[in-house]
C-alpha positions in Angstrom: -6.8 -23.0 13.4 -5.3 -21.1 10.5 -6.9 -21.9 7.2 -4.9 -22.3 4.0 -7.0 -19.5 2.4 -5.9 -17.0 5.1 -3.7 -14.5 3.3 -3.2 -12.4 6.4 -4.9 -9.4 4.8 -8.1 -8.6 6.7 -9.3 -6.0 4.3 -8.7 -8.3 1.4 -10.7 -11.1 3.0 -13.5 -8.6 3.6 -13.5 -7.8 -0.1 -13.6 -11.5 -1.2 -17.3 -11.6 -1.9 -17.9 -12.2 -5.6 -14.3 -11.3 -6.4 -13.2 -12.0 -10.0 -16.5 -12.1 -11.8 -15.2 -9.9 -14.7 -13.7 -11.8 -17.6 -10.0 -11.1 -18.1 -8.8 -9.3 -21.2 -5.9 -10.8 -23.2 -3.0 -8.5 -23.9 -3.5 -5.9 -26.7 -1.6 -6.5 -29.9 1.9 -5.4 -29.2 1.6 -5.1 -25.4 3.8 -8.0 -24.6 6.5 -6.5 -26.8 6.1 -3.1 -25.2 6.5 -4.6 -21.8 9.6 -6.4 -22.8 11.0 -3.2 -24.3 10.2 -1.2 -21.2 12.0 -3.8 -19.0 15.1 -3.7 -21.2 15.1 0.1 -21.1 14.7 0.0 -17.3 17.6 -2.5 -16.9 19.8 -0.2 -19.1 18.8 2.8 -17.0 19.8 1.1 -13.7 16.5 -0.2 -12.3 16.9 -2.3 -9.1 14.9 -5.2 -7.7 13.5 -8.4 -9.1 11.7 -8.6 -12.5 10.0 -11.9 -12.1 7.6 -10.6 -9.5 7.9 -7.0 -10.7 9.3 -5.8 -7.4 11.2 -2.8 -8.8 12.6 0.4 -7.5 14.6 3.3 -8.9 17.0 4.1 -6.0 16.2 2.6 -2.6 13.4 0.9 -0.8 11.4 2.8 1.8 12.4 1.6 5.2 8.9 0.6 6.2 8.7 -1.7 3.1 11.7 -3.9 4.0 10.0 -5.8 6.9 6.9 -6.1 4.9 8.8 -7.8 2.0 10.1 -10.3 4.5 6.6 -11.1 5.8 7.1 -9.2 9.1 4.9 -6.3 8.3 1.2 -5.8 9.0 -1.8 -3.6 8.3 -3.5 -2.0 11.3 -6.9 -1.0 10.1 -7.9 2.1 12.2 -11.4 2.6 10.7 -13.4 1.8 7.6 -14.9 5.3 7.6 -13.4 7.9 5.2 -13.7 11.5 4.0 -13.5 10.4 0.3 -15.2 7.8 -1.9 -12.5 6.9 -4.5 -13.6 4.7 -7.4 -10.6 2.3 -6.8 -11.2 1.9 -3.1 -11.2 -1.8 -2.0 -12.8 -1.3 1.5 -16.1 -2.9 2.3 -19.4 -1.1 1.7 -21.3 0.1 3.6 -18.4 1.5 5.5 -18.0 0.4 9.1 -16.0 1.9 12.0 -13.9 -0.9 13.4 -10.4 -1.5 14.6 -8.5 -4.6 13.3 -4.9 -5.5 14.1 -3.2 -8.2 11.9 -6.6 -9.6 11.0 -7.8 -9.6 14.6 -10.6 -7.3 15.6 -9.9 -5.4 18.9 -11.9 -2.9 21.0 -9.2 -0.7 22.4 -6.1 0.7 20.8 -3.9 -0.5 23.6 -4.6 -4.1 22.6 -2.6 -3.6 19.4 0.8 -4.0 21.0 0.2 -7.5 22.3 -0.8 -8.7 18.9 2.2 -7.1 17.2 4.5 -8.6 19.8 2.8 -12.1 19.6 3.6 -12.3 15.9 7.0 -10.6 16.2 6.1 -7.9 13.6 8.6 -5.2 12.7 6.6 -2.8 10.6 3.0 -1.5 11.2 1.0 0.5 8.7 -1.9 2.5 10.2 -4.6 2.7 7.5 -8.3 2.8 6.8 -10.6 4.4 5.5 -9.1 7.6 6.7 -7.4 7.0 10.1 -7.1 10.7 10.9 -10.9 10.9 11.3 -10.1 9.5 14.7 -6.9 11.3 15.8 -7.1 10.3 19.5 -7.4 6.7 18.5 -4.4 7.0 16.2 -2.3 8.7 18.9 -3.2 6.0 21.4 -2.2 3.3 18.9 1.2 5.0 18.2 1.8 5.4 21.9 1.0 1.8 22.7 3.3 0.5 19.9 6.1 2.9 20.8 6.0 1.7 24.5 6.8 -1.9 23.5 10.1 -3.3 24.6 11.1 -3.6 20.9 9.0 -1.1 19.1 8.1 -1.7 15.4 8.4 0.9 12.7 5.1 2.8 12.3 3.9 4.4 9.1 0.5 6.1 8.7 -1.5 6.2 5.4 -3.8 9.2 4.8 -5.4 11.1 2.0 -4.4 14.4 3.8 -7.9 15.8 4.4 -7.4 16.0 8.2 -3.6 16.5 8.3 -3.3 20.0 9.8 -0.1 21.3 11.3 -1.2 20.7 15.0 -2.1 17.1 14.4 1.0 16.4 12.3 3.2 17.7 15.1 1.3 15.6 17.6 1.8 12.5 15.5 5.5 13.2 15.2 5.9 13.8 19.0 4.1 10.6 19.8 6.5 8.5 17.7 5.2 8.1 14.2 8.1 7.3 11.9 6.6 8.3 8.5 3.5 9.5 6.9 2.3 8.4 3.5 -0.2 10.4 1.4 -2.6 9.1 -1.3 -2.7 12.3 -3.4 -4.7 10.7 -6.2 -7.6 10.8 -3.7 -7.1 14.6 -3.6 -6.7 15.2 -7.4 -2.9 15.5 -7.0 -3.1 18.3 -4.4 0.4 18.2 -2.8 -0.3 20.8 -0.1 -0.5 18.3 2.7 2.7 16.6 1.5 4.6 19.9 1.5 3.3 20.7 5.0 4.3 17.3 6.4 7.8 17.7 4.8 8.4 20.6 7.2 7.7 18.4 10.2 8.7 14.8 9.4 12.1 13.6 8.3 10.5 11.0 6.1 7.4 11.7 4.0 6.1 9.5 1.2 3.4 9.3 -1.4 1.6 6.1 -2.2 -0.8 5.8 -5.1 -2.5 3.4 -7.5 -1.4 3.9 -11.1 -4.5 4.6 -13.2 -3.3 4.4 -16.8 -5.4 7.3 -17.9 -3.7 9.5 -15.3 -0.1 8.8 -16.5 0.6 12.4 -17.6 -0.6 13.7 -14.2 1.5 11.1 -12.4 4.6 12.1 -14.3 4.0 15.7 -13.4 3.5 14.7 -9.8 6.9 12.9 -9.8 8.7 16.1 -10.9 6.9 18.1 -8.2 7.7 15.5 -5.5 11.4 15.5 -6.6 11.4 19.3 -6.4 9.9 19.2 -2.9 12.6 16.8 -1.8 10.1 14.0 -1.0 12.3 10.8 -0.8 9.8 8.1 -1.6 6.9 7.4 -4.0 5.2 3.9 -3.8 3.1 2.9 -6.7 0.9 -0.2 -7.3 -1.2 -1.5 -10.1 -4.8 -0.5 -10.3 -6.7 -3.7 -9.3 -10.2 -5.1 -9.0 -11.9 -6.8 -6.1 -15.4 -7.4 -5.1 -15.9 -3.9 -3.6 -14.5 -1.8 -6.4 -15.1 -4.0 -9.5 -18.2 -2.3 -10.8 -16.8 1.2 -10.5 -13.4 0.3 -11.9 -15.0 -1.4 -14.9 -17.3 1.6 -15.4 -14.1 3.7 -15.9 -13.4 1.6 -19.0 -10.7 -0.6 -17.3 -10.6 -4.3 -17.9 -9.3 -7.2 -15.8 -6.0 -8.8 -16.8 -6.3 -12.3 -18.1 -4.6 -14.8 -15.9 -4.3 -12.2 -13.1 -6.0 -14.5 -10.5 -3.9 -15.5 -7.6 -4.0 -18.2 -4.9 -2.8 -15.7 -2.2 -4.5 -12.5 -3.2 -8.2 -11.7 -3.4 -7.8 -9.0 -6.0 -6.3 -8.9 -9.5 -4.7 -6.2 -11.7 -6.3 -4.4 -14.6 -5.0 -5.1 -18.0 -3.1 -1.8 -18.7 -1.8 -0.7 -15.3 1.5 -2.6 -15.2 2.6 -1.1 -18.5 1.8 2.4 -17.1 3.7 1.5 -13.9 6.8 0.6 -15.9 6.6 3.8 -17.9 6.4 5.8 -14.7 9.5 4.0 -13.3 11.4 4.8 -16.5 10.3 8.4 -16.4 11.5 8.8 -12.8 14.9 7.2 -13.6 15.4 9.6 -16.4 14.0 12.8 -14.8 14.1 12.7 -11.0 17.3 13.4 -9.2 16.3 12.5 -5.6 12.9 10.8 -5.6 12.9 7.0 -5.3 10.0 5.2 -6.9 9.0 1.7 -5.7 6.6 -0.6 -7.6 4.8 -2.8 -5.1 3.1 -4.9 -7.8 0.5 -7.6 -7.5 3.4 -10.0 -7.9 5.1 -8.3 -5.0 2.0 -8.5 -2.9 1.5 -12.1 -3.6 5.0 -12.9 -2.4 4.4 -10.8 0.8 1.2 -12.7 1.5 2.9 -16.0 0.9 5.8 -15.2 3.3 3.4 -13.8 5.9 1.1 -16.8 5.7 4.0 -19.3 6.1 5.5 -17.3 9.0 2.1 -17.0 10.8 1.5 -20.7 10.3 4.9 -21.6 11.7 4.3 -19.4 14.8 0.8 -20.9 15.3 2.2 -24.4 15.2 5.0 -23.5 17.6 2.6 -22.0 20.1 0.3 -25.1 19.9 3.3 -27.5 20.5 4.7 -25.4 23.4 
């Protein structure tokens, strides 16, 4: 039976141990006013979306994010193993190689399609860890999803360490719709992004906004715009059980009142302000790049909608 605490996010549930032990910091003097001013400037510059949850974007939403926002997207966790050890990583330590589809552990990639069909999901994000540590597993997953009667959209998240030309072409040929790179994990090296742009019609970058990296993030925006990359997804830097010690060691603090009923992580105190600054910079300086803020407020709404939908489907199957 589905529990009320189930937020449909397997990796978040894994990170729930001791979550939220750090005291939250109240806003700095002037921060509330700065946030209000940034929102006014964003409105004047033409920002789109919804300010209450901080679901904001500069031009258009990435296609893979639309089903997710309606509660019909899911994470397909390919492996917990990775080629990197980023301080902000929220995955469980010690790392474990396991395959999990919509919160359900499976043994074989071909089992994924039945779960996606069962919950009528329209968008699947292949993630990790670093999924491309196991390229054959990824290709089998894509093939099984693509063979469905009504295939979902498939995006893959990677740090780019294993994305050579041969593998990228194989991913494209098997049916991957889009590839998203976390370039913060590679110290803003955009070489894998540029290579993927020669193969995929849609390439995106998705990164956490570390406030101290704002200058580098702005430079990255300009470079992505020059490369013709259509989408940049950003989210707040957040704390959970698995990353809290390392995030706090970087001098970050938890946001007061950032706790949530539906999420098992909470934002840092300064990251939202940096996100809004980056959105404004992109509006003013990028001609093609569309930047989308998937904030903790956005993620809470996604979890809420996903939970309600899954509960409804579970109740329908029990009564059938």
